[in-house]
C-alpha positions in Angstrom: 170.0 60.1 255.8 169.5 56.3 257.2 172.0 53.9 256.3 173.2 51.0 258.8 177.0 50.8 256.1 178.8 53.5 257.9 181.3 53.9 255.0 178.5 54.2 252.5 176.9 57.0 255.0 179.4 59.2 255.7 180.2 59.1 251.6 176.7 60.1 250.7 176.6 63.0 254.0 179.8 64.3 252.5 178.6 64.5 249.2 175.4 66.2 250.5 177.1 68.5 252.4 179.2 69.6 249.8 176.3 70.5 248.0 174.9 72.3 250.8 172.5 70.1 252.1 171.9 70.1 255.9 172.4 66.6 256.9 171.4 64.5 259.7 172.4 61.2 259.7 170.8 57.7 261.6 172.7 54.1 261.9 169.7 52.6 262.2 165.5 52.4 261.3 165.4 52.9 265.7 167.3 56.2 265.5 165.9 57.5 262.8 162.5 56.9 264.3 163.9 59.0 267.1 164.9 62.0 265.0 161.4 62.0 263.2 159.6 62.3 266.8 161.1 65.9 267.1 162.1 67.2 263.4 160.5 67.8 260.2 162.9 67.0 257.8 162.5 68.1 253.8 163.6 64.4 252.6 164.4 61.2 253.7 167.1 59.2 251.7 166.7 55.5 253.5 167.9 52.4 253.4 165.8 49.4 253.7 168.0 46.6 254.9 169.1 47.6 258.4 169.2 46.1 262.0 166.2 45.8 264.2 163.6 48.4 262.7 163.7 47.9 258.8 163.3 50.7 256.5 159.7 49.1 255.4 158.7 49.8 259.0 160.6 53.1 259.1 158.5 53.8 255.9 155.2 52.9 257.4 155.8 54.9 260.9 157.0 57.9 259.0 153.4 58.1 256.4 151.4 57.1 259.6 152.3 60.1 261.3 150.2 63.2 260.1 153.0 66.0 260.6 155.6 64.2 258.6 153.3 62.0 256.4 154.1 64.0 253.2 157.8 64.4 253.7 159.3 63.1 250.4 161.3 59.5 251.0 164.2 58.6 248.3 164.4 54.5 249.3 168.3 53.7 248.9 168.6 49.9 248.7 170.5 46.6 247.3 166.9 45.3 247.0 166.5 45.4 243.6 164.1 42.8 243.0 160.2 44.3 242.1 158.2 42.9 245.0 160.4 45.3 247.0 159.9 48.3 245.1 156.5 47.4 244.8 156.1 47.4 248.8 158.0 50.4 249.2 156.4 52.5 246.1 152.8 51.3 248.2 154.0 52.7 251.6 154.2 55.7 249.8 158.3 55.6 248.7 158.4 58.4 245.9 161.8 57.2 244.4 163.5 54.1 244.8 167.2 53.9 244.1 169.1 50.4 243.8 172.5 51.2 245.0 174.9 49.4 242.7 172.7 50.7 240.1 173.7 55.2 240.7 176.7 56.9 241.2 176.7 60.0 243.6 175.8 62.7 240.7 173.1 60.4 239.8 171.7 60.4 243.3 171.9 63.8 244.1 170.3 64.3 240.5 167.4 61.9 242.1 167.3 63.9 244.8 167.0 67.6 243.6 163.7 66.2 241.1 162.1 64.6 244.2 162.5 68.0 246.2 161.4 70.2 243.1 158.7 67.7 242.5 157.2 68.0 246.1 158.5 72.0 247.1 157.9 73.8 244.0 
């Protein structure tokens, strides 16, 4: 879970843990890149607007590393313009959710869908 908004991050992490997911958190793109150097997550939930290294840069770096290049990525952002969706998808995002348009249960459904498509 890569999200600089601590309230939203805690909310999502709590929900994911209740659903029996093991969760690692990063509050910035830089933290996420450090984590990804030594870990192989099953999925990355990724915000785009973060200080320093943004989500686009994280996505690009993730896809460039052979070891984790196929890791599913769901972008969860407030950027809802088509140009941002298209850019994230062109960089390899598996799904794109605009935060304001989804409730937690819907986000969980999308996570399950992406994981089942990738791993089953």
